[in-house]
C-alpha positions in Angstrom: 0.0 -0.4 0.1 3.1 2.9 0.6 3.4 3.3 -3.3 -0.5 4.0 -4.3 -0.3 6.3 -0.7 2.8 8.2 -1.9 1.2 8.3 -5.1 -2.5 9.5 -4.5 -1.6 12.3 -2.1 2.3 13.1 -3.0 2.3 12.6 -6.2 2.0 16.5 -7.5 4.5 17.1 -5.0 7.2 15.0 -7.0 9.9 16.8 -8.9 9.7 15.3 -13.0 12.9 16.8 -13.6 14.2 18.8 -17.5 13.8 17.4 -20.5 16.8 18.0 -23.2 14.4 16.2 -26.2 13.8 16.6 -29.4 9.6 16.7 -29.8 10.4 13.4 -32.5 11.7 11.1 -30.0 11.0 7.7 -30.9 11.9 3.4 -29.4 9.1 1.8 -27.5 9.2 -0.9 -25.0 7.8 -3.2 -27.3 9.0 -5.4 -30.3 9.0 -4.8 -33.9 5.2 -5.3 -34.4 2.9 -3.2 -35.7 0.6 -4.2 -32.4 -2.4 -5.6 -35.3 -1.8 -9.0 -37.6 -3.0 -9.0 -41.4 -7.0 -10.7 -40.3 -6.5 -7.7 -37.7 -6.3 -9.0 -34.5 -4.2 -7.2 -31.6 -0.2 -9.2 -32.3 3.0 -8.2 -31.2 5.3 -7.1 -27.4 4.8 -4.2 -25.5 6.5 -3.5 -22.2 3.9 -1.9 -19.2 5.5 -0.2 -16.3 4.2 0.6 -13.0 5.5 2.6 -10.2 6.4 0.7 -6.8 3.5 -2.0 -7.3 5.4 -5.1 -7.9 5.0 -6.6 -4.1 3.0 -8.8 -1.9 -0.4 -6.9 -2.4 -0.4 -6.3 -5.7 1.9 -8.4 -7.6 -1.4 -10.9 -8.1 -3.3 -8.7 -9.2 -1.2 -7.6 -12.2 0.5 -11.0 -13.6 -4.0 -12.2 -13.2 -4.3 -9.0 -15.4 -2.1 -10.0 -18.0 -2.4 -13.6 -18.2 -6.6 -12.5 -19.2 -5.1 -9.4 -21.8 -2.8 -11.7 -23.5 -5.2 -14.8 -23.1 -7.9 -12.9 -24.6 -5.8 -11.3 -28.1 -3.5 -15.0 -28.7 -0.5 -13.3 -30.2 0.0 -10.5 -27.7 2.8 -10.5 -24.7 2.9 -7.7 -22.4 6.4 -7.5 -20.3 5.0 -6.0 -16.5 8.4 -3.7 -15.2 7.8 -1.4 -11.9 10.5 1.7 -11.3 11.0 1.8 -7.7 9.6 4.6 -5.8 12.6 6.5 -5.4 13.0 8.6 -8.5 11.1 7.3 -10.4 10.2 10.7 -11.9 13.7 11.3 -12.8 14.2 7.6 -14.5 10.7 9.2 -16.6 12.9 11.8 -17.9 15.7 9.8 -18.8 13.9 6.9 -20.3 12.7 9.8 -22.9 15.9 11.5 -23.5 17.4 7.8 -24.2 14.2 6.3 -26.6 13.1 4.0 -24.0 10.6 5.3 -23.1 7.9 1.9 -21.9 5.3 1.6 -24.2 3.3 2.2 -21.2 3.6 3.8 -18.3 2.1 5.2 -15.0 1.8 8.7 -13.8 0.5 11.5 -13.6 -0.5 14.9 -15.2 2.8 17.0 -14.2 5.2 14.4 -15.1 2.8 13.9 -18.5 3.0 17.5 -19.2 6.3 17.4 -19.1 7.5 14.3 -21.6 3.8 15.2 -23.9 5.6 19.3 -24.5 8.5 17.2 -25.3 6.3 15.5 -27.8 7.1 12.2 -26.2 3.6 11.3 -25.2 0.3 10.3 -27.8 -2.5 12.6 -28.2 -5.6 10.8 -27.2 -7.4 13.5 -28.5 -6.1 12.8 -31.5 -5.8 9.2 -31.9 -9.1 7.9 -29.5 -11.4 10.7 -29.1 -13.7 8.1 -28.7 -12.1 7.2 -26.0 -13.8 10.2 -24.1 -16.3 9.4 -23.0 -15.8 6.1 -21.4 -14.2 8.7 -18.4 -15.4 10.5 -16.0 -14.9 14.3 -17.4 -13.3 15.8 -14.7 -10.6 12.8 -15.0 -10.7 13.4 -19.1 -9.9 17.3 -18.4 -7.2 16.6 -15.9 -5.2 14.6 -18.6 -5.9 17.7 -20.9 -3.6 20.3 -21.3 -5.0 23.6 -22.3 -1.1 25.3 -22.2 -0.4 22.3 -24.7 -3.2 23.1 -27.6 -6.0 21.3 -25.2 -4.2 17.4 -25.7 -5.2 15.0 -23.9 -2.0 12.5 -22.5 -3.6 9.1 -20.5 -6.0 7.5 -19.7 -7.3 8.2 -16.3 -6.4 4.8 -13.9 -7.1 6.1 -10.4 -8.2 9.2 -8.5 -8.3 9.7 -4.2 -8.9 12.6 -1.9 -10.5 11.7 1.3 -12.1 13.3 5.0 -10.9 15.6 7.4 -10.0 14.1 10.3 -9.7 15.9 13.3 -8.4 14.8 17.4 -11.9 15.3 19.0 -10.4 15.2 22.5 -8.1 18.6 22.0 -11.1 20.4 20.4 -12.3 20.2 24.4 -8.6 20.4 25.5 -8.5 23.5 23.9 -12.3 25.3 24.3 -13.6 24.4 21.0 -16.6 22.0 20.6 -15.9 18.8 18.9 -19.3 18.5 17.6 -19.3 21.5 15.3 -15.6 20.3 12.8 -15.0 22.7 10.1 -16.3 22.1 7.4 -14.3 24.9 5.3 -11.3 27.6 5.8 -13.4 30.2 7.5 -14.2 27.9 10.1 -10.5 26.7 9.6 -8.9 29.1 10.5 -11.1 30.9 13.0 -10.9 27.3 15.1 -7.2 27.8 14.9 -7.6 31.2 15.8 -9.0 30.0 19.3 -7.4 26.5 19.4 -3.9 28.5 19.8 -5.3 31.1 22.5 -6.4 27.9 24.3 -3.0 26.3 24.2 0.5 26.2 23.8 1.6 23.0 23.1 -1.2 22.8 20.5 -1.8 23.1 16.5 -4.4 23.2 14.4 -2.5 23.6 11.1 1.4 21.8 10.9 1.3 22.7 7.2 2.6 25.5 4.6 0.2 26.6 1.8 0.2 24.4 -1.2 -0.7 25.5 -5.1 -3.9 22.7 -4.3 -4.9 24.2 -1.7 -4.8 27.7 -3.1 -7.1 26.4 -5.6 -10.3 24.7 -2.6 -10.3 27.6 -0.7 -11.0 29.7 -4.1 -8.0 31.1 -5.6 -7.7 31.0 -10.1 -4.7 29.7 -10.3 -3.6 29.7 -13.9 -5.9 32.3 -16.4 -8.4 31.1 -18.5 -5.8 29.3 -22.2 -3.8 27.6 -19.3 0.3 29.8 -19.9 0.0 32.5 -17.3 0.1 31.5 -12.8 -2.1 33.9 -11.5 -2.2 32.3 -7.8 -1.1 36.3 -6.6 -4.3 38.3 -7.3 -6.4 39.6 -4.0 -7.9 36.3 -3.4 -4.7 34.5 -3.1 -2.5 37.1 -1.1 -6.0 37.2 1.5 -4.9 33.0 1.6 -1.7 34.0 2.8 -3.0 36.5 5.5 -4.9 34.1 7.3 -1.6 31.7 7.4 0.4 35.4 8.0 -2.2 35.9 10.9 -2.3 32.7 13.1 1.7 32.4 12.3 1.9 35.4 14.4 -0.8 34.4 17.1 2.0 31.8 17.6 -1.2 29.0 15.8 1.9 27.4 13.9 4.9 27.0 14.6 8.8 27.7 13.4 9.1 24.1 12.7 5.3 24.6 10.7 6.9 26.7 8.1 9.2 23.3 6.2 6.7 20.4 7.4 5.3 18.5 4.3 3.1 15.6 5.1 4.8 12.8 6.6 6.0 15.6 9.9 2.7 16.2 9.4 0.8 13.2 9.9 3.1 12.0 12.5 2.6 15.1 15.2 -1.1 14.3 15.3 -0.5 10.0 15.5 1.7 11.8 18.6 -1.2 13.9 19.8 -0.3 17.5 19.5 -1.9 18.1 15.8 -6.1 18.6 16.0 -6.8 18.7 11.8 -5.1 16.4 9.4 -5.5 15.8 5.8 -7.0 12.6 5.0 -8.0 10.0 2.2 -9.6 6.6 1.9 -7.3 4.7 3.4 -5.9 7.1 6.2 -9.2 6.1 9.3 -7.3 2.3 9.3 -4.1 3.9 9.0 -4.7 5.7 12.0 -6.2 2.8 14.2 -3.5 -0.1 13.3 -0.5 2.5 14.1 -2.5 5.0 16.6 -4.9 3.4 18.8 -5.2 5.8 21.5 -6.3 8.8 18.6 -8.3 6.9 16.8 -10.7 7.2 20.0 -11.2 11.3 19.9 -11.4 10.5 16.0 -13.9 13.7 14.2 -14.4 13.0 10.6 -15.3 15.8 8.2 -14.6 16.6 4.5 -12.5 17.6 3.4 -11.6 21.3 4.2 -12.9 23.4 1.0 -13.9 27.3 0.5 -14.7 25.9 -3.3 -14.8 22.5 -5.1 -12.1 20.0 -3.1 -9.4 18.6 -4.3 -8.2 14.6 -5.6 -4.6 13.8 -7.0 -5.6 11.4 -10.7 -3.3 8.6 -11.7 -3.4 7.8 -15.6 -2.0 5.5 -18.3 0.3 7.3 -20.4 1.0 5.9 -23.8 4.1 6.8 -25.3 4.0 8.4 -28.9 7.0 6.5 -30.1 5.8 2.9 -29.5 6.4 0.3 -32.7 3.0 -1.0 -31.6 0.7 1.3 -30.1 -2.0 -0.5 -31.8 -1.7 -2.9 -28.5 -0.1 0.3 -26.8 -3.2 1.7 -26.4 -6.4 -1.4 -26.3 -4.3 -2.7 -23.2 -4.1 0.7 -21.4 -8.2 0.6 -22.5 -8.2 -1.7 -21.1 -5.8 -1.8 -17.9 -8.3 1.7 -17.1 -11.3 0.0 -18.6 -15.0 -0.4 -15.8 -14.4 -3.7 -14.1 -10.7 -3.6 -13.7 -10.4 -0.1 -12.0 -13.3 -1.2 -9.8 -11.1 -4.7 -9.3 -8.4 -2.1 -8.5 -10.4 0.8 -6.2 -11.1 -2.5 -4.2 -7.9 -3.4 -3.7 -5.9 -0.3 -3.6 -8.7 1.0 -1.8 -8.6 4.6 -4.6 -11.3 5.7 -6.7 -12.0 4.4 -10.0 -12.2 7.3 -13.0 -14.6 4.7 -15.1 -17.6 6.2 -16.2 -20.1 4.9 -13.8 -18.1 2.6 -12.4 -18.1 4.9 -8.8 -22.3 4.0 -9.0 -21.0 0.3 -7.7 -22.6 -0.3 -4.5 -19.3 -0.4 -3.3 -19.4 3.2 -3.0 -22.9 3.3 -2.2 -24.2 1.2 0.2 -23.7 1.9 3.6 -23.4 -1.3 5.6 -21.8 0.5 9.5 -18.6 -0.8 9.3 -16.0 2.7 10.2 -14.2 2.2 6.7 -17.3 1.9 4.5 -19.0 5.5 5.9 -15.1 6.6 5.3 -15.7 5.9 1.7 -18.8 6.7 0.8 -18.5 10.0 2.1 -14.7 10.3 0.2 -17.1 9.4 -2.9 -19.3 11.9 -2.5 -16.3 14.3 -2.0 -14.8 12.3 -5.3 -18.0 13.4 -7.5 -17.6 17.1 -6.3 -13.4 17.2 -6.0 -11.6 18.8 -8.6 -7.5 18.2 -9.5 -6.3 21.6 -8.2 -2.4 20.8 -9.0 -1.8 22.4 -12.6 0.6 20.2 -14.5 2.4 23.2 -15.5 3.4 23.6 -12.1 6.6 21.5 -11.1 6.6 20.0 -7.6 9.9 20.8 -7.2 11.4 24.1 -8.4 7.3 26.4 -7.9 6.2 24.2 -4.9 10.3 25.4 -3.3 10.2 28.9 -4.0 6.3 28.8 -3.3 7.0 27.2 0.2 9.9 29.6 0.6 7.8 32.7 -0.5 5.3 32.6 1.4 8.0 31.4 4.2 9.2 34.4 4.4 6.1 36.7 4.4 5.0 34.8 7.7 8.0 35.5 9.3 7.7 39.4 8.2 10.8 39.6 6.0 8.4 40.7 3.3 4.2 41.6 2.1 2.3 38.2 1.9 1.5 40.0 -1.6 5.6 40.3 -2.5 6.1 36.9 -1.8 3.0 35.3 -3.8 4.0 38.0 -6.9 8.1 36.2 -6.7 6.8 32.9 -6.4 4.8 33.9 -9.9 7.3 35.4 -12.2 9.5 32.6 -10.9 6.3 30.1 -12.2 5.8 31.8 -14.6 9.2 32.7 -16.3 10.1 28.9 -16.2 7.1 27.9 -17.7 8.0 30.7 -21.1 12.0 28.6 -20.9 10.3 25.7 -21.4 7.9 25.9 -24.9 
C-alpha cells in the first residue's frame, strides 16, 4: 500500500526533472510489430511500466490482469516492469531522453505534461477521441492540457481524495466544540486561532499552503488559456494572510514552515495536532498505528471553500511506440470499468471510469466506519477537482512558493510581494520551457 498512498497523495509534489528532448523521440519497450496482424487482430509485444506496485499486495493482481489480456488476444506479449518509488520521475525523464520509454507508463499529470510538451506522449484527442466518454469528465479534463493546445495525454486510471480527521480530545481541551468540526477554510482558521489562544502546546494546522489548497480556497491558479499563473491575485493574498495571522498568534510554529505531509501525520499521531487532511486509507492507518488517537477521532469533509481537491494517476502511451495499437488497447483494458473497480477495491482508491462510482461498493452503507469514510470520500470525488496545474513543477515551483510564503510569515516581506515573486518565477520557468 505504501506506493499507492505516496502516489495518490504526493504525486503532485514530486519532481519531474527537466527534459532535453527533441519533439521526435522514438522508441518504446515493445518489439517490432505494428500491433495488428493481417486479419486485424492484436499481436506482438509491448512493455507496461508501473510505479512501485510489484509487491505482495499487487503482484498477483497485475499478473492475473496481464494473463487474462494475453488469453483474450493470442499472439500478444505484455512485459510488466516496475520501478521503485524513489527517483521515478527522474527515471521517466532519462528514459524519454534516451528513447527507451516503455510503451504504456503509469504517471500523473505533472510528469505527463513535461513529456507531452517534449512530444513524447500520444495525444488521445487525436488518436482515440471516442475514449473520452468512457471516463469521468473531470478525470479526462485533468489529463487535457490547455497550455499544450488542448491535447489529452493519458487514460485516467485511479483517483484519490478523502475526508478531514480531527482530534476531538484536543478540541475539548482547547475550548472548541467537538461536534462543530470545521468544514471550510474560514471555520478552520477561526477555530485554529481559538486553539492558539487556549493551548500553547497544540496546533490545528502544521503545514504550509500548497498550490492545490489555493485552488480549494477559491484562488484562480492560471489564466483561462492555461499559459500564465495567477495565484497572486487578491484572493491568493487573502488566503496566505490567514496563515500569517495564525503564525503571529503562535498558532503555527517555525518548524511548520518546513513541514511536509509525513511530519504532519507524525504530529497528529503524537496528539499534538488537531487537524489532518486525509484520504481513503487514513482511517485504517490511524486505527492500526495510533489507537489512542483513533478513539477520539472526528471525521468531516475535506476542507474547501470551493471544490475539494483530488489526485489522479493515469496510463500514458509512448508516441514513439513500435506497437502503438497494442499499447492503446492494453492501456484501455487496464483502465476499463471492471478492472478499475477491482483495483480500487484492492488499493483503497477511486475509479475514474464513467459510472463505476455507482457500484454498491461506493454507495451501500454496511455500518462499518471504514465504509462510512469510503462513502463520504466517494461523494467528495464526485464534486472534486484536480486543482494541481500540470504545468506547476513539484520541485521548482513548489519549493519557491513555500520559501516565499515562509518569508512572508516571518515578516521579511509582504504576502503580496512573496506571491508576486513566486508567480514571476513560475511564469518565467513556464515560458522557458515552451
